C-alpha positions, 0 to 999 in steps of 0.5 A: 499499500505504501510507497518508499521515499527518499527521506531527504526528498519528504519536505516538512509541510506544516501550515498546510492543515484543511478540513478532511469531518471532525471532531475529529479523528480517524482509524482505518483497517489496511487493505493488506500488507503490514501497517506502514511505519511513521518515518516511511510516510508523510500524510495523515490523517487523526481519528479520535477513538471515544470508544477506547479513548485512543488517536487512530492514525493513517497515514500513506506516503504521498496518495491519500488512496493509499491511506491505510491504518498505521498502528504504530503511530497510534496512541492513547491519551492516558487513564482517565481521559475521556477523548473528543477530538484530535487535530494537527495545529498549525504549528505542527503539533496534535491537539487532543480534547480531554472533555471529561478532564476539561483540558486539551492535550498537546503533543509533539507530533514526531514523538506521538506518531514514533510512541505508543504511549507519548507524554504531552508537550502541554496540558492546557486549561482554561477558567472558561472551559468545562467540557471542550470537544471539537476544535478549530484553528483559525489562520492567525493561529487562534483555537476555537473550541466548542465547550458542551458546559455538561449538558445532557439530553434530560437536562440540556444547557446552553453551550458555549464558544472559547477562542484562546490564543497562544496555544502554539506557545504553551509548554507543560501545565499551561493556564489561559485566559479565553480572549472570546467567549460566545455564551449562546442563547438558552432558548425556549425555541424549538429549533435553534437552542445551541444545547449540544453544538458538535461539527465546527469548521472555519471557511477560508473567509474566516467564518466559523460553522457549528452544528446542533447535534441535538436540534438538527441545525447549522449555525455560522458565526462571521468574522469572529477574529473580531470576537473579543471578551464575552458575549451573553445571549449569543445569537449566530449570524445565520442559522437554518435547519433541513428538517421535516420533523413529520418524518425524521428519516427523510431529513436531510440534516439529522442529528448533524456532527460534522462539516466539510467544505469545498473549494468553492464553497459548497457546504456539506454536512455529516450526521450521526443519525443519518447514512447520507451526506447533505450537501448545500451549493450556496450556503451563504445565500440561507436566510438567518432563521430559515427553518426548512432549507432543501439540499442541493444534493444527499450524497449515499455510498453505493451498494450499502447504508454505513451506519452514519456519516459521523466525520467528513472531509476533502482530499487534495484531489477533491474527494470526499471522505467519509467515516462512520462510527459504530456501537453495534455488534458485528457493524463495523465503523468505516471510512469511504473515499467518495469520487465527483461529490459535486455532482447534480443531485438531488439524491447522488449514489456514489460507488467509493473508490476506497473503502475502510473498516476502521474499528470494530464496536468503535466511536467518535463524537464526530468532526471534521477529518483533517489531512497534514503532510509532514 
């Protein structure tokens, strides 16, 4: 599966970190042969396995189609942790949210990918964080974090988003004050309640997109780089649902857990409660507060109904990667690579060009898949 490469020809590229789903991170089973060794590859994808609290690692020499599970590079975050998401930062380090511990673990990538039991180079906490989950980096290096605030279905709590500056210089135990806190409005609305935020995406214009898993909504925050201090009763600039409450099985956005955007600005939404990915060709034109939006396409995997579409993202060729998770017996968690996801809808059934069973009885919280070259 892998190709041999002269290490002198491998460039260390730290700055390219694009949405691939997450919340997230991912682990896949090799199509055949021994798991490739980290020193022989330079393309990596992470998956946060919340069932085992491990950062699962995929790697390939160059071609995304060659990605395979790399058990040598995968690692655990330590006893007592509850992994939420794992992403590469623009500084090349690996950032992992420990939502039950209320902290963000930071690992040197070379050390983490070469050791099954690495120690974090930094442990970041903040008075503003209670349950950090999904994360996304802004172009200037600021880290945005979804904070669940202890919400549960029977006792919903309005969530918040926290912006942390200076994370790239964190070493050892580091306490950071929030550069911005967005306390979302605790609403009695049946549509927009913001009490289980999940998928997170920063687009090329610097706008911040976030999903609400419980309430089946997608929201956008414009120009978050300008936000400082605490904002109470915060309401996003744009928000929409694509829901038919009369028949949830037909809802294009159902328990949305992941976001991705292609090169021309089409928005894709992956779901924990649906076997398809919803595509919106002009998401910027959606009216604020519009509660019924018809997607441009519903994307399915040809030949199978995967358990869900928890994590999504794009590789450099424009193929859409979709990762599912499953805690059901004999139903593996899989990842598929779907070419031409921008074809005309309304329903697309795409034959995968790659398919992996990445784990058995494994789960993720969702989030965007992230490619990283090094």
